[in-house]
C-alpha positions in Angstrom: -32.3 7.8 -99.7 -31.2 11.5 -99.7 -29.3 13.1 -102.5 -26.1 15.0 -101.7 -27.9 18.3 -102.3 -30.7 17.3 -99.9 -28.2 16.3 -97.2 -26.2 19.5 -97.6 -29.4 21.6 -97.4 -30.5 19.9 -94.2 -27.0 20.3 -92.7 -26.0 23.7 -93.9 -26.0 25.1 -90.4 -23.6 22.4 -89.2 -20.2 23.8 -90.2 -17.2 21.8 -89.2 -13.9 23.6 -88.9 -11.0 21.3 -89.6 -7.8 22.3 -87.9 -4.4 20.8 -88.6 -2.8 18.7 -85.9 0.8 19.5 -85.0 3.3 17.4 -83.1 5.1 19.0 -80.2 7.7 17.7 -77.9 8.3 18.6 -74.2 11.7 20.1 -73.7 13.2 18.1 -70.8 14.9 19.9 -67.9 17.7 17.4 -68.1 19.1 16.3 -71.5 19.3 12.7 -70.3 15.5 12.5 -69.8 13.3 11.0 -72.5 11.6 13.4 -74.8 7.8 13.2 -74.7 5.7 14.1 -77.7 2.0 15.1 -78.0 -0.4 16.3 -80.7 -2.1 19.6 -80.6 -4.8 21.0 -82.9 -4.4 24.7 -83.9 -5.0 26.9 -86.9 -2.4 27.2 -89.6 -2.0 30.9 -88.9 -1.6 30.4 -85.1 1.8 30.9 -83.7 3.4 27.7 -82.3 2.7 27.1 -78.6 5.7 27.5 -76.3 4.3 25.7 -73.2 2.3 22.5 -72.7 -1.4 23.5 -72.3 -1.9 21.4 -69.2 1.5 21.3 -67.4 3.1 24.6 -68.5 6.4 22.8 -69.4 8.3 24.3 -72.3 7.6 22.8 -75.7 8.7 23.1 -79.3 6.9 22.1 -82.5 8.3 19.1 -84.3 8.7 19.5 -88.1 7.5 16.3 -89.6 8.3 15.0 -93.1 6.3 16.2 -96.0 5.4 14.5 -99.3 7.7 15.0 -102.3 7.2 13.8 -105.8 10.1 12.8 -108.0 10.2 13.9 -111.6 8.3 11.6 -113.9 8.9 11.5 -117.6 5.9 10.3 -119.6 7.9 9.5 -122.7 7.6 5.8 -123.3 11.2 5.4 -124.5 12.7 7.0 -121.4 11.6 7.0 -117.8 13.0 9.1 -115.0 12.2 9.0 -111.3 13.9 9.7 -108.0 15.0 6.1 -108.0 16.2 5.7 -111.6 19.8 5.8 -110.4 19.1 3.3 -107.6 20.6 5.6 -105.0 17.5 6.1 -103.0 16.1 2.6 -103.3 17.8 0.0 -101.2 
């Protein structure tokens, strides 16, 4: 069995570039048409694409939800979180 160091030394020339995947939606010609979405890989510093890479239809990038942490109080006598009031937990 190879150690991690041996594996890395054997595969040092194989560099994988991981690019984020963004969600885009095709802007329909008619507002009554259904919106179609697709995923597109591109670098974080790349400008958003404005047309579909295969069809040339106009597109816009969809901003998807991120991850937010609530405040956590580690004091054993008092706890606090985003749901302590119950307003966000139904």
